[in-house]
ChimeraX commands (.cxc) that place a marker at each C-alpha (Angstrom):
marker #1 position 0.06,0.22,0.23 radius 0.5
marker #1 position 1.44,3.18,-0.86 radius 0.5
marker #1 position 2.28,6.44,1.59 radius 0.5
marker #1 position -0.84,8.14,-0.15 radius 0.5
marker #1 position -3.12,5.50,0.23 radius 0.5
marker #1 position -2.01,5.19,3.95 radius 0.5
marker #1 position -2.64,8.69,4.74 radius 0.5
marker #1 position -6.20,8.71,3.00 radius 0.5
marker #1 position -7.12,6.14,5.50 radius 0.5
marker #1 position -5.75,7.37,8.52 radius 0.5
marker #1 position -6.60,11.23,7.74 radius 0.5
marker #1 position -10.21,10.94,6.15 radius 0.5
marker #1 position -12.13,9.51,9.56 radius 0.5
marker #1 position -10.26,12.43,11.06 radius 0.5
marker #1 position -11.40,15.11,8.40 radius 0.5
marker #1 position -14.79,14.04,9.00 radius 0.5
marker #1 position -14.76,14.75,12.83 radius 0.5
marker #1 position -13.11,18.26,12.22 radius 0.5
marker #1 position -15.90,19.05,10.02 radius 0.5
marker #1 position -18.12,18.15,12.78 radius 0.5
marker #1 position -16.14,20.81,15.14 radius 0.5
marker #1 position -13.56,18.49,16.68 radius 0.5
marker #1 position -10.70,20.77,17.02 radius 0.5
marker #1 position -8.30,17.65,18.36 radius 0.5
marker #1 position -9.09,16.15,15.29 radius 0.5
marker #1 position -8.31,19.25,13.07 radius 0.5
marker #1 position -4.94,19.56,14.83 radius 0.5
marker #1 position -4.08,15.78,14.22 radius 0.5
marker #1 position -5.37,16.09,10.39 radius 0.5
marker #1 position -2.73,19.63,10.21 radius 0.5
marker #1 position 0.29,17.43,11.82 radius 0.5
marker #1 position -0.44,14.38,9.99 radius 0.5
marker #1 position -0.71,16.62,6.53 radius 0.5
marker #1 position 2.32,18.67,7.10 radius 0.5
marker #1 position 5.05,16.10,6.06 radius 0.5
marker #1 position 3.24,15.77,2.72 radius 0.5
marker #1 position 2.32,19.21,2.08 radius 0.5
marker #1 position 5.52,20.36,2.20 radius 0.5
marker #1 position 7.01,17.58,0.18 radius 0.5
marker #1 position 4.64,18.98,-2.46 radius 0.5
marker #1 position 5.36,22.40,-2.02 radius 0.5
marker #1 position 9.29,21.58,-2.40 radius 0.5
marker #1 position 8.09,19.86,-5.74 radius 0.5
marker #1 position 6.46,22.88,-7.06 radius 0.5
marker #1 position 8.71,25.76,-6.06 radius 0.5
marker #1 position 11.91,24.11,-6.35 radius 0.5
marker #1 position 12.85,26.00,-3.21 radius 0.5
marker #1 position 13.00,25.25,0.55 radius 0.5
marker #1 position 12.23,28.70,1.70 radius 0.5
marker #1 position 9.38,29.06,-0.24 radius 0.5
marker #1 position 7.98,25.72,0.17 radius 0.5
marker #1 position 7.84,26.64,4.22 radius 0.5
marker #1 position 6.03,29.75,2.86 radius 0.5
marker #1 position 3.21,27.56,0.55 radius 0.5
marker #1 position 3.19,24.87,3.36 radius 0.5
marker #1 position 2.13,27.59,5.85 radius 0.5
marker #1 position -0.42,29.25,3.56 radius 0.5
marker #1 position -1.93,25.90,2.91 radius 0.5
marker #1 position -2.13,24.36,6.72 radius 0.5
marker #1 position -3.88,27.92,7.13 radius 0.5
marker #1 position -6.33,27.20,4.33 radius 0.5
marker #1 position -6.57,23.83,5.53 radius 0.5
marker #1 position -7.57,25.14,9.11 radius 0.5
marker #1 position -10.03,27.57,7.72 radius 0.5
marker #1 position -11.59,25.34,5.06 radius 0.5
marker #1 position -11.51,22.07,5.80 radius 0.5
marker #1 position -15.36,22.50,5.78 radius 0.5
marker #1 position -14.96,22.61,1.70 radius 0.5
marker #1 position -13.82,18.90,1.40 radius 0.5
marker #1 position -16.86,17.16,0.25 radius 0.5
marker #1 position -15.29,13.54,-0.61 radius 0.5
marker #1 position -16.02,13.67,-3.95 radius 0.5
marker #1 position -12.11,12.84,-4.76 radius 0.5
marker #1 position -9.74,11.19,-2.14 radius 0.5
marker #1 position -8.72,13.65,0.88 radius 0.5
marker #1 position -5.16,13.73,-0.39 radius 0.5
marker #1 position -6.12,14.70,-4.01 radius 0.5
marker #1 position -8.05,17.72,-2.67 radius 0.5
marker #1 position -4.99,18.63,-0.37 radius 0.5
marker #1 position -2.67,18.55,-3.36 radius 0.5
marker #1 position -5.07,20.97,-5.67 radius 0.5
marker #1 position -5.29,23.39,-2.22 radius 0.5
marker #1 position -1.27,23.07,-2.37 radius 0.5
marker #1 position -1.04,23.71,-6.07 radius 0.5
marker #1 position -2.99,26.49,-6.06 radius 0.5
marker #1 position -1.62,27.97,-2.88 radius 0.5
marker #1 position 2.05,27.91,-4.89 radius 0.5
marker #1 position 0.74,29.24,-7.92 radius 0.5
marker #1 position -0.71,32.05,-5.61 radius 0.5
marker #1 position 2.68,32.24,-3.82 radius 0.5
marker #1 position 4.58,32.79,-7.35 radius 0.5
marker #1 position 2.09,35.36,-8.42 radius 0.5
marker #1 position 2.48,37.79,-5.10 radius 0.5
marker #1 position 6.12,37.23,-4.92 radius 0.5
marker #1 position 7.38,36.34,-8.10 radius 0.5
marker #1 position 10.20,34.12,-6.82 radius 0.5
marker #1 position 10.05,31.55,-9.52 radius 0.5
marker #1 position 12.81,33.10,-11.41 radius 0.5
marker #1 position 14.82,33.37,-8.30 radius 0.5
marker #1 position 14.13,29.39,-7.51 radius 0.5
marker #1 position 15.47,28.22,-10.69 radius 0.5
marker #1 position 18.07,30.44,-10.88 radius 0.5
marker #1 position 19.17,29.21,-7.70 radius 0.5
marker #1 position 18.57,25.43,-8.84 radius 0.5
marker #1 position 20.82,26.22,-11.58 radius 0.5
marker #1 position 23.54,27.52,-9.43 radius 0.5
marker #1 position 23.61,24.45,-7.21 radius 0.5
marker #1 position 23.30,21.89,-9.87 radius 0.5
marker #1 position 26.87,23.92,-11.31 radius 0.5
marker #1 position 28.28,23.70,-7.83 radius 0.5
marker #1 position 27.63,20.19,-7.25 radius 0.5
marker #1 position 30.52,19.91,-9.30 radius 0.5
marker #1 position 30.17,16.88,-10.47 radius 0.5
marker #1 position 32.96,15.65,-12.80 radius 0.5
marker #1 position 32.91,13.31,-15.93 radius 0.5
marker #1 position 34.72,10.04,-15.97 radius 0.5
marker #1 position 33.62,9.03,-12.63 radius 0.5
marker #1 position 33.50,5.38,-12.41 radius 0.5
marker #1 position 30.52,3.35,-11.49 radius 0.5
marker #1 position 31.21,1.89,-8.37 radius 0.5
marker #1 position 31.72,5.62,-6.96 radius 0.5
marker #1 position 28.54,6.62,-7.86 radius 0.5
marker #1 position 26.16,5.40,-5.09 radius 0.5
marker #1 position 22.21,4.96,-5.50 radius 0.5
marker #1 position 21.86,8.12,-3.20 radius 0.5
marker #1 position 24.29,10.00,-5.40 radius 0.5
marker #1 position 22.06,9.17,-8.60 radius 0.5
marker #1 position 18.93,9.92,-6.42 radius 0.5
marker #1 position 20.38,13.13,-5.46 radius 0.5
marker #1 position 21.28,13.88,-9.10 radius 0.5
marker #1 position 17.61,12.84,-10.19 radius 0.5
marker #1 position 16.28,15.73,-7.95 radius 0.5
marker #1 position 18.69,18.19,-9.36 radius 0.5
marker #1 position 17.72,17.75,-12.65 radius 0.5
marker #1 position 13.96,17.38,-12.28 radius 0.5
marker #1 position 13.88,21.11,-11.24 radius 0.5
marker #1 position 14.84,22.05,-14.66 radius 0.5
marker #1 position 12.04,20.07,-16.44 radius 0.5
marker #1 position 8.77,21.85,-17.40 radius 0.5
marker #1 position 6.47,22.41,-14.79 radius 0.5
marker #1 position 3.71,19.78,-15.89 radius 0.5
marker #1 position 6.42,17.24,-16.56 radius 0.5
marker #1 position 8.15,17.73,-13.25 radius 0.5
marker #1 position 4.91,17.79,-11.40 radius 0.5
marker #1 position 3.91,13.92,-12.73 radius 0.5
marker #1 position 7.39,12.88,-12.27 radius 0.5
marker #1 position 7.38,13.77,-8.53 radius 0.5
marker #1 position 4.10,12.48,-7.70 radius 0.5
marker #1 position 4.64,9.03,-9.72 radius 0.5
marker #1 position 8.16,8.56,-9.62 radius 0.5
marker #1 position 8.88,10.16,-6.34 radius 0.5
marker #1 position 5.91,10.15,-4.37 radius 0.5
marker #1 position 4.67,6.75,-5.55 radius 0.5
marker #1 position 0.87,7.66,-6.93 radius 0.5
marker #1 position -0.83,5.93,-9.75 radius 0.5
marker #1 position -1.15,7.59,-12.86 radius 0.5
marker #1 position -4.92,7.55,-12.32 radius 0.5
marker #1 position -4.65,9.34,-8.90 radius 0.5
marker #1 position -2.17,12.04,-10.51 radius 0.5
marker #1 position -4.91,12.15,-13.48 radius 0.5
marker #1 position -7.49,12.78,-10.82 radius 0.5
marker #1 position -5.36,15.13,-8.98 radius 0.5
marker #1 position -4.56,17.11,-12.14 radius 0.5
marker #1 position -7.72,16.94,-13.64 radius 0.5
marker #1 position -6.16,15.49,-16.91 radius 0.5
marker #1 position -6.66,12.11,-18.95 radius 0.5
marker #1 position -4.27,9.33,-17.29 radius 0.5
marker #1 position -2.64,9.02,-21.21 radius 0.5
marker #1 position -1.68,12.66,-20.95 radius 0.5
marker #1 position -0.43,11.97,-17.58 radius 0.5
marker #1 position 1.51,9.04,-19.11 radius 0.5
marker #1 position 3.20,11.11,-21.48 radius 0.5
marker #1 position 4.55,13.88,-19.69 radius 0.5
marker #1 position 5.98,11.35,-17.40 radius 0.5
marker #1 position 7.51,9.42,-20.60 radius 0.5
marker #1 position 8.69,12.86,-21.42 radius 0.5
marker #1 position 10.24,13.61,-17.75 radius 0.5
marker #1 position 11.87,10.40,-17.76 radius 0.5
marker #1 position 13.36,10.69,-21.26 radius 0.5
marker #1 position 15.12,13.85,-20.26 radius 0.5
marker #1 position 16.19,13.32,-16.91 radius 0.5
marker #1 position 17.86,9.88,-18.34 radius 0.5
marker #1 position 19.39,11.48,-21.24 radius 0.5
marker #1 position 21.00,14.32,-18.60 radius 0.5
marker #1 position 22.32,11.79,-16.27 radius 0.5
marker #1 position 23.81,10.04,-19.36 radius 0.5
marker #1 position 25.47,13.43,-20.42 radius 0.5
marker #1 position 27.14,13.67,-16.76 radius 0.5
marker #1 position 27.85,10.13,-16.43 radius 0.5
marker #1 position 28.18,8.16,-19.72 radius 0.5
marker #1 position 29.58,4.90,-17.81 radius 0.5
marker #1 position 25.75,4.44,-16.28 radius 0.5
marker #1 position 24.99,3.92,-19.94 radius 0.5
marker #1 position 25.16,-0.22,-19.20 radius 0.5
marker #1 position 23.74,0.00,-16.06 radius 0.5
marker #1 position 20.11,2.34,-16.93 radius 0.5
marker #1 position 19.96,0.12,-20.06 radius 0.5
marker #1 position 19.77,-2.84,-18.46 radius 0.5
marker link #1:1,2 radius 0.2
marker link #1:2,3 radius 0.2
marker link #1:3,4 radius 0.2
marker link #1:4,5 radius 0.2
marker link #1:5,6 radius 0.2
marker link #1:6,7 radius 0.2
marker link #1:7,8 radius 0.2
marker link #1:8,9 radius 0.2
marker link #1:9,10 radius 0.2
marker link #1:10,11 radius 0.2
marker link #1:11,12 radius 0.2
marker link #1:12,13 radius 0.2
marker link #1:13,14 radius 0.2
marker link #1:14,15 radius 0.2
marker link #1:15,16 radius 0.2
marker link #1:16,17 radius 0.2
marker link #1:17,18 radius 0.2
marker link #1:18,19 radius 0.2
marker link #1:19,20 radius 0.2
marker link #1:20,21 radius 0.2
marker link #1:21,22 radius 0.2
marker link #1:22,23 radius 0.2
marker link #1:23,24 radius 0.2
marker link #1:24,25 radius 0.2
marker link #1:25,26 radius 0.2
marker link #1:26,27 radius 0.2
marker link #1:27,28 radius 0.2
marker link #1:28,29 radius 0.2
marker link #1:29,30 radius 0.2
marker link #1:30,31 radius 0.2
marker link #1:31,32 radius 0.2
marker link #1:32,33 radius 0.2
marker link #1:33,34 radius 0.2
marker link #1:34,35 radius 0.2
marker link #1:35,36 radius 0.2
marker link #1:36,37 radius 0.2
marker link #1:37,38 radius 0.2
marker link #1:38,39 radius 0.2
marker link #1:39,40 radius 0.2
marker link #1:40,41 radius 0.2
marker link #1:41,42 radius 0.2
marker link #1:42,43 radius 0.2
marker link #1:43,44 radius 0.2
marker link #1:44,45 radius 0.2
marker link #1:45,46 radius 0.2
marker link #1:46,47 radius 0.2
marker link #1:47,48 radius 0.2
marker link #1:48,49 radius 0.2
marker link #1:49,50 radius 0.2
marker link #1:50,51 radius 0.2
marker link #1:51,52 radius 0.2
marker link #1:52,53 radius 0.2
marker link #1:53,54 radius 0.2
marker link #1:54,55 radius 0.2
marker link #1:55,56 radius 0.2
marker link #1:56,57 radius 0.2
marker link #1:57,58 radius 0.2
marker link #1:58,59 radius 0.2
marker link #1:59,60 radius 0.2
marker link #1:60,61 radius 0.2
marker link #1:61,62 radius 0.2
marker link #1:62,63 radius 0.2
marker link #1:63,64 radius 0.2
marker link #1:64,65 radius 0.2
marker link #1:65,66 radius 0.2
marker link #1:66,67 radius 0.2
marker link #1:67,68 radius 0.2
marker link #1:68,69 radius 0.2
marker link #1:69,70 radius 0.2
marker link #1:70,71 radius 0.2
marker link #1:71,72 radius 0.2
marker link #1:72,73 radius 0.2
marker link #1:73,74 radius 0.2
marker link #1:74,75 radius 0.2
marker link #1:75,76 radius 0.2
marker link #1:76,77 radius 0.2
marker link #1:77,78 radius 0.2
marker link #1:78,79 radius 0.2
marker link #1:79,80 radius 0.2
marker link #1:80,81 radius 0.2
marker link #1:81,82 radius 0.2
marker link #1:82,83 radius 0.2
marker link #1:83,84 radius 0.2
marker link #1:84,85 radius 0.2
marker link #1:85,86 radius 0.2
marker link #1:86,87 radius 0.2
marker link #1:87,88 radius 0.2
marker link #1:88,89 radius 0.2
marker link #1:89,90 radius 0.2
marker link #1:90,91 radius 0.2
marker link #1:91,92 radius 0.2
marker link #1:92,93 radius 0.2
marker link #1:93,94 radius 0.2
marker link #1:94,95 radius 0.2
marker link #1:95,96 radius 0.2
marker link #1:96,97 radius 0.2
marker link #1:97,98 radius 0.2
marker link #1:98,99 radius 0.2
marker link #1:99,100 radius 0.2
marker link #1:100,101 radius 0.2
marker link #1:101,102 radius 0.2
marker link #1:102,103 radius 0.2
marker link #1:103,104 radius 0.2
marker link #1:104,105 radius 0.2
marker link #1:105,106 radius 0.2
marker link #1:106,107 radius 0.2
marker link #1:107,108 radius 0.2
marker link #1:108,109 radius 0.2
marker link #1:109,110 radius 0.2
marker link #1:110,111 radius 0.2
marker link #1:111,112 radius 0.2
marker link #1:112,113 radius 0.2
marker link #1:113,114 radius 0.2
marker link #1:114,115 radius 0.2
marker link #1:115,116 radius 0.2
marker link #1:116,117 radius 0.2
marker link #1:117,118 radius 0.2
marker link #1:118,119 radius 0.2
marker link #1:119,120 radius 0.2
marker link #1:120,121 radius 0.2
marker link #1:121,122 radius 0.2
marker link #1:122,123 radius 0.2
marker link #1:123,124 radius 0.2
marker link #1:124,125 radius 0.2
marker link #1:125,126 radius 0.2
marker link #1:126,127 radius 0.2
marker link #1:127,128 radius 0.2
marker link #1:128,129 radius 0.2
marker link #1:129,130 radius 0.2
marker link #1:130,131 radius 0.2
marker link #1:131,132 radius 0.2
marker link #1:132,133 radius 0.2
marker link #1:133,134 radius 0.2
marker link #1:134,135 radius 0.2
marker link #1:135,136 radius 0.2
marker link #1:136,137 radius 0.2
marker link #1:137,138 radius 0.2
marker link #1:138,139 radius 0.2
marker link #1:139,140 radius 0.2
marker link #1:140,141 radius 0.2
marker link #1:141,142 radius 0.2
marker link #1:142,143 radius 0.2
marker link #1:143,144 radius 0.2
marker link #1:144,145 radius 0.2
marker link #1:145,146 radius 0.2
marker link #1:146,147 radius 0.2
marker link #1:147,148 radius 0.2
marker link #1:148,149 radius 0.2
marker link #1:149,150 radius 0.2
marker link #1:150,151 radius 0.2
marker link #1:151,152 radius 0.2
marker link #1:152,153 radius 0.2
marker link #1:153,154 radius 0.2
marker link #1:154,155 radius 0.2
marker link #1:155,156 radius 0.2
marker link #1:156,157 radius 0.2
marker link #1:157,158 radius 0.2
marker link #1:158,159 radius 0.2
marker link #1:159,160 radius 0.2
marker link #1:160,161 radius 0.2
marker link #1:161,162 radius 0.2
marker link #1:162,163 radius 0.2
marker link #1:163,164 radius 0.2
marker link #1:164,165 radius 0.2
marker link #1:165,166 radius 0.2
marker link #1:166,167 radius 0.2
marker link #1:167,168 radius 0.2
marker link #1:168,169 radius 0.2
marker link #1:169,170 radius 0.2
marker link #1:170,171 radius 0.2
marker link #1:171,172 radius 0.2
marker link #1:172,173 radius 0.2
marker link #1:173,174 radius 0.2
marker link #1:174,175 radius 0.2
marker link #1:175,176 radius 0.2
marker link #1:176,177 radius 0.2
marker link #1:177,178 radius 0.2
marker link #1:178,179 radius 0.2
marker link #1:179,180 radius 0.2
marker link #1:180,181 radius 0.2
marker link #1:181,182 radius 0.2
marker link #1:182,183 radius 0.2
marker link #1:183,184 radius 0.2
marker link #1:184,185 radius 0.2
marker link #1:185,186 radius 0.2
marker link #1:186,187 radius 0.2
marker link #1:187,188 radius 0.2
marker link #1:188,189 radius 0.2
marker link #1:189,190 radius 0.2
marker link #1:190,191 radius 0.2
marker link #1:191,192 radius 0.2
marker link #1:192,193 radius 0.2
marker link #1:193,194 radius 0.2
marker link #1:194,195 radius 0.2
marker link #1:195,196 radius 0.2
marker link #1:196,197 radius 0.2
marker link #1:197,198 radius 0.2
view
């Protein structure tokens, strides 16, 4: 069972209690949702400081608008949409998108990746860090889909519901994102060609 499914099962009964006025249940919903909201916010903004701001905004909105959740979709699907909208509002208010992209690019350049690194020196965690660095440069929709499916273990159907798009469109964005990231990894580490091809 994925982390998202476990969260839905654990939080949905609490949401119902919170909607009925139970403040303790509301506090527990906020506590259990924090990490997931923050993770989404980092993916959507590409910047930890901006993600902190967005997370705070979402928690305030969740506190005020818990009654607006109507169970027409899973709670996490609704919460993701709230987070996505809050991230968009944050960028419109502060115009920080350019700063976040610039910082991510500088960090990727400062990472000092060297060509010709031996495969046995490149650990799985290094590859994961490299993927996370490279995925910031993907187009917004591809980055969003890649994060939800490959990094957060959502199914394409769950993503299609959260983003209000057809599953085939989700799969197309995912395919393009994976292809771009694979190409960029191989450009930096050609010695991985055999490993990634197998």
